[in-house]
LUMLUMMAR-556572 format. One record per residue: residue number from 1; z, y, x of N, C-alpha, C in turn. Coordinates in Angstrom, 1 decimal, decimal comma. Example, Ala and Ser with C-alpha at 12.3 -4.5 7.8 and 13.67 -1.06 7.14 Angstrom:
BEGIN
<node kolnu="1" n_w="7,8" n_v="-5,7" n_u="13,2" ca_w="7,8" ca_v="-4,5" ca_u="12,3" c_w="7,8" c_v="-3,3" c_u="13,2"/>
<node kolnu="2" n_w="7,1" n_v="-2,2" n_u="12,8" ca_w="7,1" ca_v="-1,1" ca_u="13,7" c_w="7,9" c_v="0,0" c_u="12,9"/>
END
This chain:
BEGIN
<node kolnu="1" n_w="-9,1" n_v="26,3" n_u="-90,0" ca_w="-8,2" ca_v="26,4" ca_u="-91,1" c_w="-8,9" c_v="26,6" c_u="-92,4"/>
<node kolnu="2" n_w="-8,5" n_v="25,9" n_u="-93,4" ca_w="-9,1" ca_v="26,1" ca_u="-94,7" c_w="-8,4" c_v="27,3" c_u="-95,4"/>
<node kolnu="3" n_w="-9,1" n_v="27,7" n_u="-96,5" ca_w="-8,5" ca_v="28,8" ca_u="-97,3" c_w="-7,2" c_v="28,4" c_u="-98,0"/>
<node kolnu="4" n_w="-7,1" n_v="27,1" n_u="-98,4" ca_w="-5,9" ca_v="26,6" ca_u="-99,1" c_w="-4,7" c_v="26,6" c_u="-98,1"/>
<node kolnu="5" n_w="-5,0" n_v="26,2" n_u="-96,8" ca_w="-4,0" ca_v="26,2" ca_u="-95,8" c_w="-3,4" c_v="27,6" c_u="-95,5"/>
<node kolnu="6" n_w="-4,4" n_v="28,6" n_u="-95,4" ca_w="-3,9" ca_v="30,0" ca_u="-95,2" c_w="-3,1" c_v="30,5" c_u="-96,4"/>
<node kolnu="7" n_w="-3,5" n_v="30,2" n_u="-97,6" ca_w="-2,8" ca_v="30,6" ca_u="-98,8" c_w="-1,4" c_v="30,0" c_u="-98,8"/>
<node kolnu="8" n_w="-1,3" n_v="28,7" n_u="-98,5" ca_w="0,0" ca_v="28,1" ca_u="-98,4" c_w="0,9" c_v="28,7" c_u="-97,4"/>
<node kolnu="9" n_w="0,4" n_v="29,0" n_u="-96,2" ca_w="1,2" ca_v="29,7" ca_u="-95,1" c_w="1,6" c_v="31,1" c_u="-95,6"/>
<node kolnu="10" n_w="0,7" n_v="31,8" n_u="-96,3" ca_w="1,0" ca_v="33,1" ca_u="-96,8" c_w="2,1" c_v="33,0" c_u="-97,9"/>
<node kolnu="11" n_w="2,1" n_v="32,0" n_u="-98,8" ca_w="3,1" ca_v="31,8" ca_u="-99,8" c_w="4,5" c_v="31,7" c_u="-99,1"/>
<node kolnu="12" n_w="4,5" n_v="30,8" n_u="-98,1" ca_w="5,8" ca_v="30,6" ca_u="-97,3" c_w="6,3" c_v="31,9" c_u="-96,7"/>
<node kolnu="13" n_w="5,3" n_v="32,6" n_u="-96,1" ca_w="5,7" ca_v="33,9" ca_u="-95,4" c_w="6,3" c_v="34,9" c_u="-96,4"/>
<node kolnu="14" n_w="5,7" n_v="35,0" n_u="-97,6" ca_w="6,2" ca_v="36,0" ca_u="-98,6" c_w="7,5" c_v="35,5" c_u="-99,1"/>
<node kolnu="15" n_w="7,7" n_v="34,2" n_u="-99,3" ca_w="9,0" ca_v="33,7" ca_u="-99,8" c_w="10,1" c_v="34,0" c_u="-98,8"/>
<node kolnu="16" n_w="9,8" n_v="33,8" n_u="-97,5" ca_w="10,9" ca_v="33,9" ca_u="-96,5" c_w="11,0" c_v="35,4" c_u="-96,0"/>
<node kolnu="17" n_w="10,0" n_v="36,2" n_u="-96,0" ca_w="10,1" ca_v="37,6" ca_u="-95,5" c_w="9,9" c_v="38,7" c_u="-96,5"/>
<node kolnu="18" n_w="9,5" n_v="38,3" n_u="-97,7" ca_w="9,3" ca_v="39,4" ca_u="-98,7" c_w="10,5" c_v="39,8" c_u="-99,5"/>
<node kolnu="19" n_w="10,3" n_v="40,8" n_u="-100,3" ca_w="11,4" ca_v="41,4" ca_u="-101,1" c_w="11,7" c_v="40,4" c_u="-102,2"/>
<node kolnu="20" n_w="12,9" n_v="39,9" n_u="-102,2" ca_w="13,4" ca_v="38,8" ca_u="-103,1" c_w="12,5" c_v="37,6" c_u="-103,1"/>
<node kolnu="21" n_w="11,7" n_v="37,4" n_u="-102,1" ca_w="10,8" ca_v="36,3" ca_u="-102,0" c_w="9,6" c_v="36,4" c_u="-103,0"/>
<node kolnu="22" n_w="9,3" n_v="37,6" n_u="-103,4" ca_w="8,3" ca_v="37,9" ca_u="-104,4" c_w="7,1" c_v="38,7" c_u="-103,9"/>
<node kolnu="23" n_w="7,3" n_v="39,7" n_u="-103,1" ca_w="6,1" ca_v="40,5" ca_u="-102,7" c_w="6,4" c_v="41,1" c_u="-101,3"/>
<node kolnu="24" n_w="5,3" n_v="41,6" n_u="-100,7" ca_w="5,4" ca_v="42,3" ca_u="-99,5" c_w="4,5" c_v="43,6" c_u="-99,6"/>
<node kolnu="25" n_w="5,0" n_v="44,7" n_u="-99,3" ca_w="4,3" ca_v="46,0" ca_u="-99,3" c_w="4,0" c_v="46,4" c_u="-97,9"/>
<node kolnu="26" n_w="2,8" n_v="46,9" n_u="-97,7" ca_w="2,4" ca_v="47,4" ca_u="-96,3" c_w="2,3" c_v="48,9" c_u="-96,4"/>
<node kolnu="27" n_w="3,0" n_v="49,6" n_u="-95,5" ca_w="2,9" ca_v="51,0" ca_u="-95,4" c_w="1,5" c_v="51,5" c_u="-95,0"/>
<node kolnu="28" n_w="0,9" n_v="50,8" n_u="-94,1" ca_w="-0,5" ca_v="51,1" ca_u="-93,7" c_w="-1,3" c_v="50,0" c_u="-94,3"/>
<node kolnu="29" n_w="-2,2" n_v="50,5" n_u="-95,2" ca_w="-3,0" ca_v="49,6" ca_u="-96,0" c_w="-4,0" c_v="48,8" c_u="-95,0"/>
<node kolnu="30" n_w="-4,3" n_v="47,6" n_u="-95,4" ca_w="-5,2" ca_v="46,7" ca_u="-94,6" c_w="-6,6" c_v="46,9" c_u="-95,2"/>
<node kolnu="31" n_w="-7,6" n_v="47,2" n_u="-94,3" ca_w="-9,0" ca_v="47,3" ca_u="-94,7" c_w="-9,7" c_v="46,0" c_u="-94,6"/>
<node kolnu="32" n_w="-10,2" n_v="45,5" n_u="-95,7" ca_w="-11,0" ca_v="44,3" ca_u="-95,8" c_w="-12,4" c_v="44,5" c_u="-95,3"/>
<node kolnu="33" n_w="-13,2" n_v="43,4" n_u="-95,2" ca_w="-14,5" ca_v="43,5" ca_u="-94,7" c_w="-15,5" c_v="44,3" c_u="-95,6"/>
<node kolnu="34" n_w="-15,2" n_v="44,4" n_u="-96,9" ca_w="-16,0" ca_v="45,2" ca_u="-97,8" c_w="-15,5" c_v="46,6" c_u="-98,0"/>
<node kolnu="35" n_w="-14,5" n_v="47,0" n_u="-97,2" ca_w="-14,0" ca_v="48,4" ca_u="-97,3" c_w="-12,8" c_v="48,6" c_u="-98,2"/>
<node kolnu="36" n_w="-12,4" n_v="47,6" n_u="-99,0" ca_w="-11,3" ca_v="47,7" ca_u="-99,9" c_w="-10,0" c_v="47,8" c_u="-99,1"/>
<node kolnu="37" n_w="-9,1" n_v="48,6" n_u="-99,6" ca_w="-7,8" ca_v="48,7" ca_u="-98,9" c_w="-6,7" c_v="48,0" c_u="-99,7"/>
<node kolnu="38" n_w="-6,0" n_v="47,1" n_u="-99,1" ca_w="-4,9" ca_v="46,3" ca_u="-99,7" c_w="-3,6" c_v="46,8" c_u="-99,2"/>
<node kolnu="39" n_w="-2,7" n_v="47,1" n_u="-100,1" ca_w="-1,4" ca_v="47,5" ca_u="-99,6" c_w="-0,2" c_v="46,7" c_u="-100,1"/>
<node kolnu="40" n_w="-0,5" n_v="45,6" n_u="-100,9" ca_w="0,6" ca_v="44,8" ca_u="-101,4" c_w="0,1" c_v="43,3" c_u="-101,6"/>
<node kolnu="41" n_w="1,0" n_v="42,4" n_u="-101,3" ca_w="0,7" ca_v="41,0" ca_u="-101,5" c_w="1,9" c_v="40,5" c_u="-102,4"/>
<node kolnu="42" n_w="1,6" n_v="39,8" n_u="-103,5" ca_w="2,7" ca_v="39,3" ca_u="-104,3" c_w="2,3" c_v="37,9" c_u="-104,8"/>
<node kolnu="43" n_w="3,4" n_v="37,2" n_u="-105,2" ca_w="3,2" ca_v="35,9" ca_u="-105,7" c_w="3,3" c_v="35,9" c_u="-107,2"/>
<node kolnu="44" n_w="2,3" n_v="35,3" n_u="-107,8" ca_w="2,4" ca_v="35,0" ca_u="-109,2" c_w="2,8" c_v="33,6" c_u="-109,4"/>
<node kolnu="45" n_w="2,8" n_v="33,1" n_u="-110,6" ca_w="3,3" ca_v="31,8" ca_u="-110,9" c_w="2,5" c_v="30,7" c_u="-110,1"/>
<node kolnu="46" n_w="1,2" n_v="30,8" n_u="-110,0" ca_w="0,4" ca_v="29,8" ca_u="-109,4" c_w="-0,5" c_v="30,3" c_u="-108,3"/>
<node kolnu="47" n_w="-0,5" n_v="31,6" n_u="-108,0" ca_w="-1,4" ca_v="32,1" ca_u="-106,9" c_w="-0,8" c_v="33,2" c_u="-106,1"/>
<node kolnu="48" n_w="-1,5" n_v="33,6" n_u="-105,1" ca_w="-1,2" ca_v="34,8" ca_u="-104,4" c_w="-2,1" c_v="35,9" c_u="-104,8"/>
<node kolnu="49" n_w="-1,6" n_v="37,1" n_u="-105,1" ca_w="-2,4" ca_v="38,2" ca_u="-105,6" c_w="-2,3" c_v="39,3" c_u="-104,6"/>
<node kolnu="50" n_w="-3,4" n_v="40,0" n_u="-104,5" ca_w="-3,6" ca_v="41,1" ca_u="-103,5" c_w="-3,9" c_v="42,4" c_u="-104,3"/>
<node kolnu="51" n_w="-3,1" n_v="43,5" n_u="-104,1" ca_w="-3,3" ca_v="44,7" ca_u="-104,9" c_w="-4,0" c_v="45,8" c_u="-104,1"/>
<node kolnu="52" n_w="-5,0" n_v="46,4" n_u="-104,7" ca_w="-5,7" ca_v="47,5" ca_u="-104,0" c_w="-4,9" c_v="48,7" c_u="-104,0"/>
<node kolnu="53" n_w="-5,0" n_v="49,5" n_u="-102,9" ca_w="-4,2" ca_v="50,7" ca_u="-102,8" c_w="-4,8" c_v="51,7" c_u="-103,8"/>
<node kolnu="54" n_w="-3,9" n_v="52,4" n_u="-104,5" ca_w="-4,3" ca_v="53,5" ca_u="-105,4" c_w="-4,5" c_v="53,0" c_u="-106,8"/>
<node kolnu="55" n_w="-5,3" n_v="52,0" n_u="-107,0" ca_w="-5,6" ca_v="51,5" ca_u="-108,3" c_w="-4,8" c_v="50,4" c_u="-108,8"/>
<node kolnu="56" n_w="-4,2" n_v="49,6" n_u="-107,9" ca_w="-3,4" ca_v="48,4" ca_u="-108,2" c_w="-4,3" c_v="47,4" c_u="-108,9"/>
<node kolnu="57" n_w="-5,6" n_v="47,4" n_u="-108,6" ca_w="-6,4" ca_v="46,3" ca_u="-109,1" c_w="-6,1" c_v="45,0" c_u="-108,3"/>
<node kolnu="58" n_w="-6,0" n_v="43,9" n_u="-109,1" ca_w="-5,6" ca_v="42,7" ca_u="-108,5" c_w="-6,8" c_v="41,8" c_u="-108,1"/>
<node kolnu="59" n_w="-6,7" n_v="41,3" n_u="-106,9" ca_w="-7,6" ca_v="40,3" ca_u="-106,3" c_w="-6,9" c_v="39,0" c_u="-106,1"/>
<node kolnu="60" n_w="-7,5" n_v="37,9" n_u="-106,5" ca_w="-6,9" ca_v="36,6" ca_u="-106,2" c_w="-7,8" c_v="35,8" c_u="-105,4"/>
<node kolnu="61" n_w="-9,0" n_v="36,1" n_u="-105,3" ca_w="-10,0" ca_v="35,4" ca_u="-104,4" c_w="-10,5" c_v="36,3" c_u="-103,3"/>
<node kolnu="62" n_w="-10,3" n_v="36,0" n_u="-102,1" ca_w="-10,8" ca_v="36,7" ca_u="-101,0" c_w="-11,4" c_v="35,8" c_u="-100,0"/>
<node kolnu="63" n_w="-12,2" n_v="36,4" n_u="-99,1" ca_w="-12,9" ca_v="35,6" ca_u="-98,0" c_w="-11,8" c_v="35,1" c_u="-97,0"/>
<node kolnu="64" n_w="-12,1" n_v="34,1" n_u="-96,3" ca_w="-11,2" ca_v="33,5" ca_u="-95,3" c_w="-10,9" c_v="34,6" c_u="-94,2"/>
<node kolnu="65" n_w="-11,9" n_v="35,3" n_u="-93,8" ca_w="-11,7" ca_v="36,3" ca_u="-92,8" c_w="-10,6" c_v="37,4" c_u="-93,2"/>
<node kolnu="66" n_w="-10,8" n_v="37,8" n_u="-94,5" ca_w="-9,8" ca_v="38,8" ca_u="-95,1" c_w="-8,4" c_v="38,2" c_u="-95,2"/>
<node kolnu="67" n_w="-8,3" n_v="36,9" n_u="-95,6" ca_w="-7,0" ca_v="36,3" ca_u="-95,7" c_w="-6,3" c_v="36,2" c_u="-94,4"/>
<node kolnu="68" n_w="-7,1" n_v="35,9" n_u="-93,3" ca_w="-6,5" ca_v="35,9" ca_u="-92,0" c_w="-6,0" c_v="37,3" c_u="-91,5"/>
<node kolnu="69" n_w="-6,8" n_v="38,3" n_u="-91,9" ca_w="-6,3" ca_v="39,7" ca_u="-91,6" c_w="-5,0" c_v="40,0" c_u="-92,2"/>
<node kolnu="70" n_w="-4,9" n_v="39,7" n_u="-93,5" ca_w="-3,6" ca_v="39,9" ca_u="-94,2" c_w="-2,5" c_v="39,1" c_u="-93,7"/>
<node kolnu="71" n_w="-2,8" n_v="37,8" n_u="-93,4" ca_w="-1,7" ca_v="36,9" ca_u="-92,9" c_w="-1,2" c_v="37,4" c_u="-91,6"/>
<node kolnu="72" n_w="-2,1" n_v="37,8" n_u="-90,7" ca_w="-1,6" ca_v="38,3" ca_u="-89,4" c_w="-0,8" c_v="39,6" c_u="-89,5"/>
<node kolnu="73" n_w="-1,0" n_v="40,4" n_u="-90,6" ca_w="-0,1" ca_v="41,6" ca_u="-90,8" c_w="1,3" c_v="41,2" c_u="-91,3"/>
<node kolnu="74" n_w="1,4" n_v="40,1" n_u="-92,0" ca_w="2,7" ca_v="39,7" ca_u="-92,5" c_w="3,5" c_v="39,2" c_u="-91,3"/>
END
């Protein structure tokens, strides 16, 4: 699977399962391969954004392995 394919699947999952089709919040944060904790996935106008727990720092580019971890949690 390519990164674009995973992001498209993630967009569809957030739209169908998220709050107002806009974002999904995780009670238990997801730990990425570099140790960063992600607790929210939201849709912006043209991309999928990932928010870091505690600081709300926005990530828009992640590794494929990290994207699959987040998608599996959704």
